Each structure stands twice: as C-alpha cells, then as structure tokens.
C-alpha positions as CSV (number, residue, x, y, z in Angstrom):
1,X,0.0,0.0,0.0
2,X,1.2,3.5,-0.8
3,X,-0.6,5.1,2.1
4,X,-2.6,4.1,5.2
5,X,-4.6,6.3,7.4
6,X,-6.7,5.7,10.6
7,X,-8.5,8.2,12.9
8,X,-11.4,8.4,15.2
9,X,-14.9,9.4,13.9
10,X,-17.6,10.3,16.4
11,X,-21.2,10.7,15.2
12,X,-19.9,11.7,11.7
13,X,-17.3,14.1,12.9
14,X,-13.5,13.8,12.7
15,X,-11.1,16.0,14.6
16,X,-8.8,17.9,12.2
17,X,-10.8,16.6,9.2
18,X,-9.5,19.2,6.7
19,X,-5.9,18.2,7.5
20,X,-6.7,14.5,6.9
21,X,-8.4,15.2,3.6
22,X,-5.5,17.4,2.5
23,X,-3.0,14.6,3.2
24,X,-5.3,12.0,1.4
25,X,-5.5,14.4,-1.6
26,X,-1.7,14.6,-1.7
27,X,-1.1,10.9,-1.2
28,X,-3.8,9.9,-3.8
29,X,-3.0,12.6,-6.3
30,X,-3.2,9.9,-9.1
31,X,-7.0,9.6,-8.3
32,X,-8.8,12.9,-8.5
33,X,-11.9,11.3,-7.0
34,X,-10.2,9.8,-4.0
35,X,-11.5,12.3,-1.4
36,X,-15.1,12.0,-2.7
37,X,-14.9,8.2,-2.6
38,X,-13.6,8.2,1.0
39,X,-16.2,10.7,2.2
40,X,-19.0,8.8,0.6
41,X,-18.0,5.6,2.5
42,X,-17.6,7.5,5.8
43,X,-21.1,8.9,5.4
44,X,-22.5,5.4,5.4
45,X,-21.6,4.8,9.0
46,X,-24.6,5.0,11.4
47,X,-24.4,7.2,14.5
48,X,-21.7,6.1,16.9
49,X,-17.9,5.9,17.3
50,X,-15.8,4.3,14.5
51,X,-12.2,3.9,13.6
52,X,-12.0,4.1,9.8
53,X,-9.1,2.4,8.1
54,X,-8.2,3.9,4.8
55,X,-5.7,2.2,2.4
56,X,-4.5,3.8,-0.9
57,X,-2.9,1.6,-3.5
58,X,-1.8,2.4,-7.0
59,X,-5.2,1.6,-8.5
60,X,-7.4,1.0,-5.5
61,X,-8.8,2.8,-2.4
62,X,-10.4,0.8,0.4
63,X,-12.3,2.1,3.5
64,X,-13.1,-0.2,6.4
65,X,-15.3,1.1,9.2
66,X,-14.5,-0.5,12.5
67,X,-16.8,0.1,15.5
68,X,-14.8,1.6,18.4
69,X,-15.0,3.2,21.8
70,X,-13.6,6.5,22.9
71,X,-10.0,5.9,24.2
72,X,-8.8,6.5,27.7
73,X,-7.0,9.8,28.1
74,X,-4.4,8.5,30.6
75,X,-2.1,5.6,29.7
76,X,0.8,3.4,30.8
77,X,3.8,3.2,28.5
78,X,6.6,0.6,28.4
79,X,9.8,2.3,29.5
80,X,12.2,-0.1,27.6
81,X,11.7,1.2,24.1
82,X,11.5,-0.7,20.9
83,X,14.4,-0.5,18.4
84,X,13.0,1.2,15.3
85,X,13.0,-1.2,12.3
86,X,10.6,0.8,10.1
87,X,11.8,0.8,6.5
88,X,10.1,4.1,5.6
89,X,9.7,5.8,8.9
90,X,8.3,9.2,7.6
91,X,5.6,7.5,5.5
92,X,2.1,6.5,6.8
93,X,1.5,3.0,5.6
94,X,4.4,0.9,4.5
95,X,5.4,-0.2,8.1
96,X,1.8,-0.4,9.5
97,X,2.0,-4.2,10.0
98,X,5.3,-4.1,11.8
99,X,4.1,-1.4,14.1
100,X,0.8,-3.3,14.9
101,X,2.8,-6.4,15.9
102,X,5.0,-4.4,18.3
103,X,1.9,-2.7,19.8
104,X,0.1,-6.0,20.3
105,X,3.1,-7.5,22.1
106,X,3.4,-4.5,24.4
107,X,-0.3,-4.5,25.3
108,X,0.0,-8.2,26.0
109,X,2.7,-7.4,28.5
110,X,0.6,-4.9,30.4
111,X,1.3,-1.5,28.8
112,X,-1.0,0.6,26.6
113,X,1.8,1.9,24.3
114,X,5.5,1.9,23.6
115,X,8.3,4.1,22.3
116,X,10.5,3.8,19.2
117,X,14.2,4.3,19.9
118,X,17.2,4.7,17.5
119,X,20.5,2.9,17.7
120,X,21.8,5.3,20.3
121,X,18.8,4.8,22.6
122,X,17.3,8.2,21.8
123,X,13.5,8.2,21.7
124,X,12.1,9.0,18.3
125,X,8.4,8.9,18.9
126,X,5.7,6.6,20.2
127,X,4.5,3.6,18.1
128,X,1.8,5.2,16.0
129,X,2.0,8.4,18.2
130,X,3.9,11.6,18.3
131,X,5.4,12.7,21.6
132,X,5.4,16.0,23.5
133,X,6.5,17.0,27.0
134,X,5.7,20.2,28.9
135,X,8.3,22.0,30.9
136,X,8.5,25.6,32.2
137,X,5.9,27.0,29.7
138,X,7.3,25.2,26.7
139,X,6.0,22.3,24.6
140,X,8.9,20.1,23.6
141,X,8.7,18.0,20.5
142,X,10.9,15.5,18.7
143,X,12.4,16.6,15.4
144,X,14.3,13.4,15.0
145,X,14.8,12.6,11.3
146,X,12.9,9.4,11.7
147,X,9.9,11.0,13.3
148,X,6.8,11.0,11.1
149,X,4.6,14.1,10.7
150,X,1.5,14.1,12.9
151,X,-1.7,15.9,12.2
152,X,-2.8,15.6,15.8
153,X,0.5,17.0,17.1
154,X,0.3,20.0,14.7
155,X,-3.2,20.7,15.9
156,X,-2.2,20.4,19.5
157,X,0.7,22.8,19.0
158,X,-1.6,25.3,17.4
159,X,-3.8,25.2,20.5
160,X,-0.9,25.4,22.9
161,X,0.7,28.4,21.1
162,X,-2.7,30.1,21.2
163,X,-2.5,29.7,25.0
164,X,1.0,31.3,25.1
165,X,3.1,28.1,25.2
166,X,6.2,28.2,23.1
167,X,7.6,25.2,21.1
168,X,11.0,23.7,21.5
169,X,12.3,21.2,18.9
170,X,14.7,18.4,19.8
171,X,16.5,17.4,16.6
172,X,18.0,14.2,18.2
173,X,14.8,13.1,19.8
174,X,14.3,12.6,23.6
175,X,16.1,10.9,26.4
176,X,14.1,8.8,28.8
177,X,14.8,11.0,31.8
178,X,13.3,14.0,29.8
179,X,10.1,12.0,29.3
180,X,9.8,10.5,32.7
181,X,10.7,13.8,34.5
182,X,8.1,15.9,32.8
183,X,4.4,15.8,31.9
184,X,4.5,13.8,28.7
185,X,1.7,13.2,26.1
186,X,1.2,10.7,23.3
187,X,-0.7,12.2,20.3
188,X,-2.4,10.3,17.5
189,X,-5.4,10.6,15.2
190,X,-6.9,7.4,16.7
191,X,-6.4,8.0,20.4
192,X,-6.2,11.8,20.5
193,X,-4.0,13.3,23.2
194,X,-3.2,10.9,26.1
195,X,-1.2,11.8,29.2
196,X,1.4,9.2,30.4
197,X,0.5,8.5,34.0
198,X,2.5,5.3,34.4
199,X,5.8,3.8,33.2
200,X,6.0,0.0,33.0
201,X,9.5,-1.2,34.1
202,X,10.5,-4.7,35.1
203,X,6.9,-5.7,35.7
204,X,6.1,-2.7,37.9
205,X,4.2,0.5,36.9
206,X,5.9,3.6,38.3
207,X,4.5,7.2,38.2
208,X,6.2,10.0,36.3
209,X,8.9,12.0,38.1
210,X,7.5,15.3,37.1
211,X,7.2,16.6,40.7
212,X,3.9,18.4,39.8
213,X,5.6,21.2,38.0
214,X,3.5,24.4,37.5
215,X,1.6,24.4,34.2
216,X,2.4,28.1,33.5
217,X,-0.8,28.5,31.5
218,X,-0.6,25.3,29.4
219,X,-3.9,23.6,28.8
220,X,-4.3,20.1,30.0
221,X,-4.5,17.1,27.6
222,X,-8.2,16.8,28.4
223,X,-8.8,20.4,27.4
224,X,-6.9,19.9,24.2
225,X,-9.0,16.9,23.3
226,X,-12.2,18.8,24.0
227,X,-11.1,21.7,21.9
228,X,-10.3,19.4,19.0
229,X,-13.7,17.8,19.1
230,X,-15.4,21.2,19.4
231,X,-13.7,22.1,16.1
232,X,-14.2,18.7,14.4
233,X,-15.3,18.6,10.8
234,X,-18.5,16.9,9.6
235,X,-17.8,14.3,6.9
C-alpha cells in the first residue's frame, strides 16, 4: 500500500478533518476522485464511534469502518523502548504491519503503548504516536529525522501556542529522563491526546517523576482533546 490512514470518527465528525483530507488528496493525487470516494464511504456509518481504516494503493482505495469506543486519556507506557525497524519511517502505511505487531506485544505485557528508539537509545516517537512533553511553559517535540509528521501534534501545537506556550524542537529526539521527568503526552489521530501516568518497568508500573511542575498557562491534555472535538469537521 502507498498510504494508510486511521483516525477516530464520532457521530460523523472527525477531529482535524481538513488536514486528513489534504493529506489524502496529496497521497492519492493519481486519483482525482479519492476524497469524494472516502467521504461517501464514511457517510455510510450509522451514528456512533468508529475507527475508519483507509488504504490507498496504486489503483485502489479501500475504506473499512471498525466500530470503536472513545479511548482513555491516561495511559501506561513501556519504558524499555522498541528498536525502530521501520523501512520508511516518515511515510504513513508501509510499516503499518510491523508497528501493529509491536503494539500487540506491548499490550499483552501490560502497557498501553510503547516508544521507538534509535541505535543510540534516543526516543524518536511513540508507536503510531507523536510525543510531547511540557516544561516551564514550553512544549517540547521530537524533530528526530525518523519522526513522522503528525496531524494531531500539529493541531495540539496550534492550540498550545494560542495559550501562550512556546515550542522547542529536539533534533536528536528525547532521552528517557526527559520524558519521565516531565508531563508527557502521546498524540495520534486514533487516540487523540493521552497523558502518560505510568511507566512499565521490570513488571512494575511507576508514576512519572515530574514533581507536579507548575503548568504556566498550558492547557491540560483533556482540554486539548475537548477543543479538537469542538472544532471537528463533519464528513
């Protein structure tokens, strides 16, 4: 597949819908009717919560509508890190299967999500998720060369900057102490913005070491999620 996309759809609304459609339009530029085809399929879904799975091939576009539930907004993450073996890390789709296998194994071991690390042990991103940590009025993001662009991260940064939070990029990714010592979020189009409230290490779940730092005006992850849904587009 050339491109794979998944996101959450609630009662016919999708957070950051225009950005998803712009990306689909770019990825399926060989098919001028791609966006209309996808929207028509999405509109077939009855009222409820769904996780559409869109695949774009050279000659085909498929849309599967999977019933879903709204995700929890606080999660436990495996602290070990998964060595990144993606072949095309900045593309959405080619490594979907490998990422799903890693995520299934992590969930079987008791965590909700995991982190991708490079050969030096630097944290690139989450599996299927972007990463962000808050510190002293700044939103810190990974600008690692193997980090994929995230629609949800971009939307969250827009809301954070509206609230007066500045953005700091980390070109080499993150260290584990940075993530464990600050309020850290996972961001994805399927789960939205989730706060890491536990780190799974050697079979035990440990709390973050953020010391309840002052927020300095930064919205909470729950507030960011609510704002995204308030602005969600109708398919």
